[in-house]
N, C-alpha and C positions, 0 to 999 in steps of 0.2 A: 570544526565540528558544526554540523548542520542543525538547524532548528526544525523539528517536525510539527506540522500544523494539522490539527484534526478539527473539523467543523462539527456542528451539532448533528448533522445527518449521519456522519460516521459514528459518532458516539451512540446514537440510537440504533445503528445497525449491529452494534455489539450485543444488544438484547436478543437478536434473532439468531445469533450464531451459537451452536451447541458448545457446551463447556469444554469438551475434549479438544476442540480446535481453538478456542478463545485464547488460551495461554500462549500457544505457538504464534498466533497472529499478533498478539500484543508484543511479544518478544521480538518478532521480525520487524515490526514497525519501530520499536525503540532502537533496534540495530541500524536502521536507516540513518540515524543521526550520525553514526560513526562512519558508515560506508553506504552512500546512497545508491551505489551500483554494485550490489553484492553478486557473488557467483550465482549464476542461474537466472538473473534478472533479464528481462527481454524488453527491448525498445519497441514500442507499438508503432506500427506503420501508419502513415497518414497524420502523424503528430510530430512536432518538433522536440518536445521534451517530456513525453509521457512514457512511463515504464510499468512493467508488471512483474510481480513476484508471486510464486506459487507456494501456498501453504496447504498441503493436503488437497482437498477438493475445493478449497477457497482461493480466490485471487485478490490481490491488493493492487489497485491501479493508483499510481502516484505521479506527481510532477516534480521535477527538479529545477530549481532556479539557482544556478551556480554563482551568479553575480551577487546575490544577497544571502547565499548559504541557507536556503530553506528547501524543505521537502514537504509538499502538501499532498496529503492522502485524499484522493478524489472519490474512490469507491472501493468497498469491500463487499464481496458477494460470492455466492456459489458459482462454480465455473460455467454452469449452463445459463446463468442469468447476467453475468457481469458485463458482457459486451453489448447488451441490448440498450 
């Protein structure tokens, strides 16, 4: 089982997300502890261990460290802003 790491910036970004998407995003992040590479995740090009999952119009960018069994959430944002 992996440990999911959320920093203060990620916790603050929860305040900006509409309530209808927030529960799905939190559930998806919690599910990363069981399966860090769920169906539909995409490995980001130009990076060694960064992945993306889609939750509606939002994207969660995260990094997997298999050697220490951690998943670090890097960014959560709307699909038009997440890659900037």
